[in-house]
N, C-alpha and C positions, 0 to 999 in steps of 0.2 A: 438689368438688373432690374426685380421685378419691385413690385412698393411693399416692402420688408424693410423694419427698420433693420438696414448693418446692428450686427453684433458687435459689442467692445474690441474684442482682437483687429474685429477687418476694419473697424474706429481706427483704430492707432496702427497701421499699415496708410490706409487708404486718405482718409478725411485730410481734407483743405487740400491737397494735391492733384495733378496732372501732370501726362507727362507733355515735356515743353514745349509751346504748340510755332515753336522757330527751329528746333537740333532736335523734338522728337527724347530728348534723352529722359527715363521714366524714372532716379535719383527725381530729386527736388534739386532742380540748383542750386549756388552759392552764388549773386549778386551779389557782389563785389565795387560796389560803386557808389561812391556818398549823393551822387545827386543823379536825375532820370534828365531829359530834354522832353519837354513840351511840343502839345501838337502848333502850339498859333497863344498866342496872348491872349487869346479868350480865354483857350484851357490854361493855363496860368492861372487868370484872373479868377475863375471857375474855382477851382483849387484849391487855392490861400485862400475863397472864402465862405469854403464849406458846403460850396455849391455842385462838390461835382466829389469823387469819390478815386485818389488815384496819389502815383506814386509823387516826390514832389523832393525828398531829401533822406535821406537814410536817417538821420537823428528820429525823423519825424517817422516815417515806415520805407519796407522794405520785403521786396515778394518774395524770401526764404523765409520774412519774421512771418508772415502773412499765413502761409503755411502754416507755420508752428502752431502760429495764432487761434487760429477754426480747426488745428487738431485737439489743443486742448481744451482749446471751447465744448467741442463737441461730443470732446469721453468726458466734460464734468456736466452738460446738457444746459451751458448755459448760451449766454445770445449772442456774445462776443465775448472776444480776449486784447489784452493786450501784454507783449513779450518785455521786460524790456532786461539791467542788465545783473541785473541779478537780485534776491528775495528783500533783501532790505530797501534798492533802490523799493520796489512794489510795493512799500508796504509804506513810504514815503508819499509817493505818488499818490496813492487813494485814501492816504489821509489827508491830503494836500487842496483834494476837493471839499474835503468834509467841515475840516477844521478852522477854525476863527481866532488867532487870539486869545486869551481868555479858557478855548472851549476843553471839556474835557469826554476825552473815549473812554471805558472799562475793560479790561481787560484780565485776563482767567492772569492767577494768578503762577498756573504753572504752563511753563511759556519757555522755547528758545534760550539758553542766556545771552546770548547776542540784540534778542529781540526786549528781556528789560533790561538791558542795557543803551537804548536805542530809545525807549519811550520814556526810563527816567532818566535819564539824563542830555541826552542829544537833542532830544523834542523840547525839551527843553528850552532851546534856542529858537523855537519858532510862538514858543506862548503858548505851546501842545498841553495839556496836563492829565497823567494818566491816575486812576482811581484803579487798583487790586478789588480783585472781589477771586474767590474761592471755588475751583469746575468742582467741586464738591458739595457745593452749598450754593444751589442756585435760587434762593432768597436770598446770598447774599450781593448775588447781582441786580437783584432790584432794590436795596438801600442805599443802593448805591448811585443809583440815576437822580440825578437830577437836573434842571433845567438846562444844564450846561452840556448836558451827554449829548455826545453826538454819533454814536456810533462805539458796539461792545466788539470782542475781538479776543479769538479763543483761538486755539490747534485742534482737529477732530482726533489726532493723539498726540499726546503732549510730548516733548521731546525738555527732556531725557526719559526721559518715566516711561514712557510709554503708556500712560493710562488715553481709559476712552473717555473722552469728554460728552455730556447730553444732546447734541449741538441739536435737540426738538425742544426740551425743562425754556433752555438757554432763549430759541428764537425766540418763545412766548410773549420774557421776558422784551427781549429787544422790539417782538409788534404793539407790545402796552405800554411802548416806551416811544413810540417812533422816526425810532431809529433803525439804521443796518446792522443788524446781524457780518460783521466780517469771523469769514473761516481760514485760519492756514492750516489747505492740506498738503501739505508737503511730506508728511509721515507717512500717510494713509497712500496720497496718490487714490483718481478714482479710482481704481483698482481693483481699491476696498473699499473704499466711502465714497461715494457722495450729498454733500456738506445738502450742496439745492433741491435734493429730494426734499431733506427733511428742514428747510425752516431759510436756508444760508442766502444774505442778496449776493454778495461778494467771496468770490472766494478768491487764496494768492498761492502762489508753491514759491521755491523755491526750483526753480527749474535744473540747479547744479546737482537737489538728491536723485530722486527716487524716476523720478522725469527722464532725466538724462541717463540717470543709470550707473556712467565708466565713473565718475571720478575726473573728467578731460576738461570741460566747460560747464563758468560761472551763466548765474542768465535765474529771471525770474518774473510771474504773468501774472495779471490782473483776470478774473473772470468774472465777466458783467452776470449779472442769472435775471437780472431785466426784470426783475421784480415790486423791487422799490417804485418809491411815488416820490420824485423828489421835489418838488410843488408841492408839497402838503407846508405848511407853518412856516415857508418862505424861511426855514430851517438852513435850507445849501442852498444858499445867492449862487455860485458856480456851477448850475445846474436849474438852478429856476429862473433865476437875474438876466437882461439884460447882457449880452459882454460886447465889449467896446471893440477889445479887437474884431470880433469879424461879425461890425454893420448894424449890431443888438442882436442874433439872435440869439433866440431860445435856445437853450440845447437840450431838455425836457418836452418843452413843446413839437424844437422840429425834432429830432434823432428819437424817440419815443422808446421802447423796449432797449438799448441800448450807445442809451443818452449819458450812462455813466460809463464806460470801455472810449468815451467819442471824448469828455469830458480829460480822462486822464490820456489819452495820447494829443488832444489839443491843448490843453492848458497844461497836464504837469511833463507830458512825454519833452512838448516844445519846446517848455522854459529853463524848466530840472537838467535836461537833456541828461537821462542816464541808459541808453541806447544802445540795445540787444548786439551783440553783432554776431552780422547771418551765415559768417562760419562761424556759432559755437550756434547760431540757431539750429543750421544744420547737422550740426555735430549733434545735437541733440531734439531734433526730429528723429536720423539714424535711435539714436535708445527710446523713442516713446515705441517705436515699432518693435521691439520685444516684449515692453513692459508688462503683459499680461503673464510673461511666459516666466520672465526672473523675477514677476513682484511676491508669484504663487511658489516659486523653490525658497523664494527666500520668507517667507514664513513657515511656509515645512519646515525649514532647519531651522529658523527661532525657538522653533514647540520646543521641539529638539532639544537643542542646545539646554532652554532654560529650562527641561525635566532632568536632565542631568546638573544643572547645578540648585536645583530644588531639593537635589538627593548626594547633595556634597559635604561633607563634614568641618571647610573649613569657607561652609554659606552658610551665614545667616539668613536672608531672606534673598528672594526673585520677583519682580517688581514687570508683569508680565502676564495681560491682556486675556492672552491665550491657554495659559492653564486653570486650571477648572475651577482649582478652591485661591485664587485671585480675587481681588474686589473690585476689578472691574469688570469681571468674566460677566457680566446676563449685560449690559452695556459692550461691550464685545461678541458677542453674538446677534445681537438685532442691529446694530448699524454695519460692522463687519464679518460679517456668515467666511468670505471667502480663507479670511486671515484673520491675526492682531496686529501687525506688522512686525518690520524683521528690527526693529529696536529696540530696546529694554533695557532694564539696570537691575543691577542686584546689588546685593551690599556681603561683605566682609570681617569677621568677627575680625580683625583683626586692624579695621581699622584707618585711619589717612595712610598708616603706614604700606597698609598689608594694600590697597587699594595702589598707592604710586609702585611697586615694589610688581604687582601682579603683572602692570605694562614693560612692563621690561622684560619681563622672563616668558610671555609670548611669542612665539617663532611666529608662524602665520595668520595669527592677529598684523593687521597694519596700526600704528601709536599712534593720530594722527586727527584732525580737527573737523570733522567730515563723515556724512551717512549716507547712505541708498546708494553705493559703489559694487558693485560686480562680487568686489575681493571686501573677506573679512572685517571688521576694526574696532578697535577700539582704544577708551580716550577711560580718564579719571576727572574726572570734569570740575572736580571742587576746588583739582590744583592746576584746570585748564580755563575753563570755555565762561568757570562761574564763581572763579580767583574775585573780581569786583566783589560779588556777593558777602557780606558776612553769614556767617553760620548760622543763623537761625530761620533767614532766607534763600540762604543751601538750601536746610531742610525742605521749606515750603514748594520751590520749584521742583522741590525733586531730586538734588542736587547733593543731597549732603556727605559730611566728611571720607563716608566706609561706602558711594557709591562708587560702583564703575555701569559704563556703558558700553554696548555693545553695538555694532549694529552688524548683522548678517548676513552674509553675501551667499551666490552660490558654486562653491564648493561640496565637495561633500562631508556631506553631517559628521561623521568618525573620524575627519581628518582635523575637526576644523572642535570636539568633543575631546579628541586625545589632545591639542597643543592645549585645551584650557587645563585635563589631566594632567600636564608635564609640569603647566607651571602654578597652578594651585599643590601641587607636588611639590616645586618648587620652596 
């Protein structure tokens, strides 16, 4: 191949993968093994001491997973990546490297309901405190910064409302505060938005969603942008201070611009243990090969369906950044010119009861708690994913009582519109 940089679709098929050197298999094999044989005692010691790269135990790394990690890092423009068991696991592993008991991180209010729950409740047991900010008010992030702030967390396209976040503006706040910006890029995928290009230091995904794309495998991933200096000010001792479990190695000093990915692997994944199954890695790799085709079709379908809903008499409002009238349309044009994503919400004039009723009347849409599938999906967030929040918090997160969320698949848009039309009419 020439010296030209491969395009996105080429990377989605080829990045990280080569024919198997032993068998010649073209598809990446599933290395379904717990552990790997060492060459000798010195080889084993060098692997355990981080003096050489290689496979030890699938909880820490696996060749199938390694292809997935390299591929997503290439698609996102990062230096390295780490695959884990779920998107939630990715968030735990990331913050474990940054936070000490009593520390704070700032998070955008418009987030997936499971993340709101994790940040508000589960992380309290670690002594990690979340401070909420409004992604529509960049100054609220500045006001939230304190000496205990260790990170800022946002979604590129917020779940469930599909609103676009101004990554560059919030990155400026993070730089001024001297903390990394973490971006959950699940709903956009790197096909629509590459947060690292706009100032993100760490990117996380639920691989379960658009990257895997078929609703058959759980997974999560962490991408290190290689842009943050972890040694500054002693704020991040997991990376800047000598690690006693590795003979005093300083990870920042030893591994440079991929030190964070190494820390997540050898300090987080090793000890917390949320390893990704090699079989799931294989399934997700297969899904990524068609990501550009699926994502474009889903975005095109989503825009057509949002336009239909915007004109329906039973619909009070549609929140889809791809509509010219939407408040986030300018941000969508800036950050996601290929399309504003395939997940969005709309509000029904009949309120809560109408939302619950609608999901039961749809026939082609599947009523379930997932997004990013080839199939079109529907859910009423207020009665499910966001049910643990009070009404005010539901509205702030974009999941008010009258809101229905759609995740648009790759079916014919005419069939999806017909299904919505009959359900709304009923």
